C-alpha positions in Angstrom: 0.0 0.0 0.0 1.2 3.5 -0.8 1.8 5.5 2.4 1.5 9.3 2.4 2.6 11.6 5.2 1.1 15.0 5.4 2.7 17.7 7.6 0.9 20.8 8.5 2.6 23.8 10.3 0.0 25.5 12.4 -0.1 28.2 15.2 -0.3 26.9 18.7 -3.8 28.2 19.2 -6.0 25.3 20.1 -9.0 25.7 17.7 -6.9 26.4 14.6 -4.5 23.7 15.4 -7.3 21.2 15.9 -8.8 22.2 12.6 -5.5 21.6 10.8 -5.2 18.2 12.4 -8.7 17.2 11.4 -8.0 18.4 7.8 -4.8 16.4 7.6 -6.6 13.3 9.0 -9.4 13.6 6.4 -7.0 14.0 3.5 -4.9 11.1 4.6 -8.0 8.9 5.0 -9.1 9.8 1.5 -5.8 9.0 0.0 -5.4 5.7 1.8 -8.9 4.7 0.8 -7.9 5.4 -2.8 -4.6 3.5 -2.5 -6.4 0.5 -1.0 -9.0 0.3 -3.9 -8.5 -2.9 -5.7 -10.0 -4.3 -8.9 -13.1 -6.4 -8.1 -11.6 -9.6 -9.6 -8.7 -9.5 -7.1 -10.4 -8.6 -3.9 -10.2 -10.9 -0.8 -13.1 -12.9 0.4 -15.4 -10.5 2.3 -18.9 -9.1 2.2 -20.1 -7.9 -1.2 -17.0 -9.2 -3.0 -17.7 -10.1 -6.6 -18.6 -13.8 -6.9 -15.9 -14.3 -9.6 -13.1 -12.7 -7.6 -10.0 -14.9 -7.3 -9.3 -13.4 -3.8 -5.6 -12.9 -4.5 -5.4 -9.5 -2.9 -4.9 -11.1 0.5 -1.7 -12.9 -0.6 1.8 -11.6 -0.5 4.1 -12.9 -3.3 6.7 -15.4 -2.1 10.5 -14.9 -2.1 11.1 -16.5 -5.5 10.5 -14.1 -8.5 8.8 -16.0 -11.3 9.2 -15.1 -15.0 6.0 -15.0 -17.1 6.4 -14.7 -20.9 3.7 -12.6 -22.6 3.5 -13.8 -26.2 1.5 -11.0 -27.7 1.6 -7.7 -29.7 4.6 -6.4 -27.8 4.8 -4.3 -24.6 5.2 -0.6 -24.1 8.1 -0.6 -21.6 7.7 3.0 -20.6 4.2 2.5 -19.0 4.5 3.4 -15.3 2.3 0.5 -14.3 5.0 -1.9 -15.5 8.0 -0.1 -14.0 10.4 -2.7 -12.6 8.5 -5.7 -14.0 10.0 -6.1 -17.5 12.9 -8.3 -18.5 14.7 -8.0 -21.9 12.3 -9.6 -24.3 12.4 -10.2 -28.1 10.5 -9.4 -31.3 9.9 -12.8 -32.8 8.0 -11.4 -35.9 9.8 -12.8 -38.9 11.0 -10.7 -41.8 8.0 -11.4 -44.0 5.6 -9.6 -41.6 8.0 -7.3 -39.7 7.8 -3.6 -40.6 11.2 -3.2 -38.9 12.9 -5.7 -41.2 13.5 -8.7 -39.0 13.6 -10.1 -35.5 15.4 -8.0 -32.9 15.5 -7.1 -29.2 12.9 -4.4 -29.8 9.7 -5.9 -28.3 7.6 -2.7 -28.5 4.5 -2.8 -30.6 4.4 -1.1 -34.0 4.2 2.7 -34.0 0.8 4.3 -33.6 0.7 5.4 -37.3 2.1 2.1 -38.7 0.5 0.7 -41.8 0.7 -2.6 -43.7 -0.3 -1.7 -47.2 -3.6 0.2 -46.7 -4.1 -1.4 -43.2 -3.6 0.9 -40.2 -2.7 -0.6 -36.9 -5.6 -0.4 -34.5 -5.2 1.0 -31.0 -6.7 -2.0 -29.3 -4.4 -4.3 -31.2 -1.4 -2.2 -30.4 -1.9 -2.0 -26.7 -3.1 -5.6 -26.2 0.2 -6.9 -24.9 0.7 -4.1 -22.5 -2.8 -4.6 -21.1 -2.2 -8.3 -20.7 1.2 -7.8 -19.0 -0.4 -5.3 -16.5 -3.0 -8.0 -15.4 -0.1 -10.3 -14.5 2.4 -7.9 -12.8 0.9 -4.4 -12.7 2.5 -2.4 -9.8 -0.6 -0.6 -8.7 -0.1 2.7 -10.6 -3.5 4.3 -10.7 -4.8 1.0 -9.2 -3.7 -1.1 -12.1 -2.8 -4.1 -10.0 -1.5 -7.4 -11.4 -2.2 -10.7 -9.6 1.5 -10.9 -8.7 3.2 -7.4 -8.7 6.5 -9.2 -8.0 6.4 -11.3 -11.2 8.9 -10.6 -14.0 7.3 -10.2 -17.4 9.2 -11.4 -20.5 7.7 -9.6 -23.5 7.7 -11.6 -26.7 6.2 -9.9 -29.7 4.5 -12.3 -32.1 2.1 -10.3 -34.2 2.4 -7.0 -36.0 0.3 -4.7 -38.2 0.9 -7.3 -40.9 -0.5 -10.2 -38.9 1.1 -13.3 -37.4 2.9 -16.4 -38.8 2.2 -19.8 -37.3 6.0 -20.5 -37.6 6.7 -17.4 -35.5 4.3 -18.7 -32.8 6.3 -22.0 -32.7 9.6 -20.1 -32.3 8.1 -17.8 -29.7 7.0 -20.6 -27.5 10.4 -22.3 -27.8 12.4 -19.1 -27.2 10.2 -18.2 -24.2 11.0 -21.6 -22.5 14.8 -21.0 -23.0 15.0 -23.5 -25.9 17.2 -22.8 -29.0 15.7 -21.1 -32.0 17.8 -20.8 -35.2 19.1 -17.3 -35.8 18.1 -15.9 -32.4 20.2 -15.6 -29.2 19.0 -18.0 -26.6 16.7 -16.5 -24.0 18.7 -16.0 -20.8 15.5 -15.7 -18.7 13.5 -18.9 -19.4 9.9 -18.4 -18.4 8.2 -20.6 -15.8 4.8 -19.5 -17.2 4.0 -18.7 -20.8 0.9 -16.6 -21.4 -0.7 -16.7 -24.9 -3.7 -14.4 -25.1 -4.2 -15.3 -28.7 -6.8 -17.7 -30.2 -8.4 -18.5 -33.5 -5.9 -20.9 -35.1 -6.8 -24.3 -36.5 -9.6 -26.4 -35.0 -7.1 -29.2 -34.4 -3.6 -28.4 -32.9 -1.0 -28.6 -35.7 1.8 -31.1 -35.1 4.6 -28.5 -35.1 2.8 -26.3 -32.6 2.0 -29.3 -30.4 5.7 -30.4 -30.4 6.8 -26.9 -29.4 4.3 -26.9 -26.5 5.3 -30.3 -25.4 9.0 -29.3 -25.4 8.3 -26.2 -23.5 6.3 -28.2 -20.9 9.2 -30.7 -20.6 11.5 -27.7 -20.0 9.4 -26.8 -17.0 7.0 -24.1 -18.4 3.3 -23.9 -17.7 1.6 -22.9 -21.0 -1.6 -20.8 -20.5 -3.8 -19.8 -23.5 -7.0 -17.9 -23.9 -10.0 -20.1 -24.9 -11.1 -17.6 -27.5 -13.9 -15.2 -28.0 -15.8 -17.3 -30.5 -19.3 -17.2 -28.9 -19.5 -20.7 -27.4 -17.9 -22.7 -30.1 -15.1 -25.3 -29.5 -11.5 -24.3 -28.7 -9.1 -23.4 -31.4 -5.3 -23.2 -31.4 -3.4 -22.9 -29.2 -5.9 -23.5 -26.5 -6.9 -26.9 -28.0 -3.3 -28.2 -27.8 -2.6 -31.0 -25.4 -1.0 -29.8 -22.1 -2.2 -26.2 -22.4 -4.1 -24.6 -19.5 -7.0 -23.2 -21.5 -8.9 -20.3 -19.9 -12.5 -19.3 -20.5 -14.2 -16.1 -19.3 -16.6 -15.4 -16.5 -18.7 -12.3 -15.6 -18.3 -10.8 -12.2 -21.3 -12.8 -11.2 -19.4 -16.1 -11.8 -21.3 -16.9 -15.0 -19.7 -18.0 -18.3 -19.7 -15.0 -20.6 -21.6 -15.4 -23.8 -18.6 -14.6 -26.0 -16.3 -17.2 -24.4 -15.5 -20.5 -26.1 -17.4 -23.4 -24.7 -15.7 -26.8 -24.7 -15.3 -29.7 -22.2 -11.5 -29.3 -22.7 -11.5 -25.8 -21.2 -9.3 -26.2 -18.1 -10.5 -23.3 -16.0 -12.5 -20.1 -16.1 -12.0 -16.8 -14.5 -13.0 -13.1 -14.7 -13.0 -11.8 -18.3 -15.4 -9.0 -18.1 -18.4 -8.2 -20.3 -21.5 -6.0 -20.5 -22.5 -4.0 -17.4 -24.5 -6.0 -14.9 -27.9 -4.9 -13.5 -27.0 -5.3 -9.9 -26.3 -2.7 -7.2 -22.6 -3.5 -6.6 -19.3 -1.7 -7.4 -18.3 -4.6 -9.6 -21.4 -4.2 -11.8 -19.3 -2.4 -14.4 -17.8 -5.9 -15.2 -14.6 -4.7 -16.8 -11.0 -5.4 -16.1 -8.6 -2.6 -15.2 -5.6 -2.5 -17.5 -2.6 -0.3 -18.3 -3.0 1.1 -21.7 -2.4 4.3 -23.8 -4.3 6.8 -25.8 -3.3 9.6 -28.2 -2.4 12.8 -26.5 -3.7 16.2 -27.7 -0.5 16.6 -29.8 -0.8 13.1 -31.2 1.8 11.6 -28.9 1.7 8.7 -26.4 -0.3 9.2 -23.3 0.0 6.4 -20.7 -3.3 5.7 -19.0 -5.2 3.1 -16.9 -8.8 2.2 -17.9 -11.6 -0.2 -16.9 -12.0 -1.6 -20.3 -10.7 -5.2 -20.4 -13.1 -7.7 -21.9 -12.3 -11.1 -23.3 -10.7 -14.5 -22.7 -7.5 -12.6 -23.6 -7.8 -10.9 -20.2 -8.9 -13.9 -18.3 -5.8 -15.9 -19.3 -3.3 -13.5 -17.6 -5.2 -13.7 -14.3 -4.4 -17.5 -14.4 -0.8 -16.8 -15.5 -0.5 -14.3 -12.7 -1.9 -16.7 -10.2 0.5 -19.4 -11.3 3.4 -17.0 -10.8 2.1 -16.2 -7.3 1.7 -19.8 -6.4 5.1 -20.8 -7.8 6.8 -18.0 -5.9 6.2 -20.2 -2.9 6.7 -23.5 -4.7 9.3 -22.9 -7.4 10.1 -26.6 -7.8 6.6 -27.5 -8.8 6.3 -28.3 -12.5 3.5 -28.4 -15.1 3.3 -32.1 -14.7 2.1 -31.5 -11.1 -0.9 -29.3 -12.2 -3.4 -32.2 -12.0 -2.4 -32.9 -8.5 -3.2 -29.4 -7.3 -5.9 -28.0 -9.5 -8.8 -29.2 -7.4 -7.6 -26.9 -4.6 -7.6 -23.8 -6.9 -11.2 -23.9 -8.2 -14.8 -23.1 -7.3 -18.1 -24.2 -8.9 -19.3 -22.4 -12.0 -22.9 -22.9 -13.2 -23.2 -25.2 -16.2 -24.7 -24.2 -19.5 -27.3 -26.5 -21.1 -25.5 -26.0 -24.5 -22.5 -28.1 -23.2 -23.8 -31.1 -21.2 -20.3 -32.6 -21.1 -18.7 -29.4 -19.7 -17.6 -29.2 -16.0 -16.8 -25.5 -15.7 -14.7 -24.5 -12.7 -13.6 -21.0 -11.7 -10.2 -19.9 -10.3 -9.9 -19.0 -6.7 -6.7 -18.6 -4.7 -6.3 -21.3 -2.1 -6.3 -20.3 1.6 -3.0 -22.1 2.4 -0.9 -19.4 0.6 0.6 -17.0 3.1 -1.7 -14.0 3.8 -0.7 -10.4 3.1 -0.3 -8.3 6.2 -2.3 -5.1 5.7 
């Protein structure tokens, strides 16, 4: 929590001095209340907490810093909500689709005015990776809190204004796990968790993608992927690949969002946001709070925080952030151990008649992780 100390110099006359003390107390109380405000999907178990909250706010990260790779559109390293969280990442977009020419250490997204032919980069596309990273490791700037503010984010750019290549995805997964990739220096910070907030590939996992995922898992990396925003159709790549922790989206009311993929293979669900809810609660806005940007008056970059996150893309990093939080206490646990622990991480989610074989379960932080001292 941010602590603020206000000092008032006042005359020694009783009434005026008391007034100054009361004013100082009121201002301090207001600031502390603001600093303590947390996104609804992180709040600890208490009265009026959102039913889909994962309750992670009560947990202090352990002593082991965990690296989470964010395979996405790139990350804006200058955003204050990510200060201290980023490791040296990589741009894995190959030469055919890379406006900069080829792969490099520059993991930033394309420029705001970048074009691919007649196609202009969209603002939501451009800030996607930054928003995802903030849900994992946001430091609380303007209350943009990640699930684990002590996690280390490894940015891996995989798609650009000119789209994405399946081959680049394979290489990005391998590189993130610390495995060799031809023509690219080996990653010195292998990720323990790999977050892929991208969906929409083939309806069956391609063999080369499956091999890359298996190899990453064998190297000790948990692979987390968004289920996809395909309005209750089956999982697509990479969420449908074997060994992946696929993540569907819930509303704040703990109900499966209509846009989320619906498939018995979906591993876990968590808050993904959606339309406003017709309930009288603070969490009725039903959006996730993310670090993002907007164009300034002069056309430059203005770093902001906004309650706008909606999608399985934003549910996945909550799971990745949780894994990093859990692993900060148990760094020797590997992805092969997931099935032994997962039952202690979940709560019941109402089933949908459309998927009689589904057994949806929602993420909740187990109580046996050390509690945060307030």
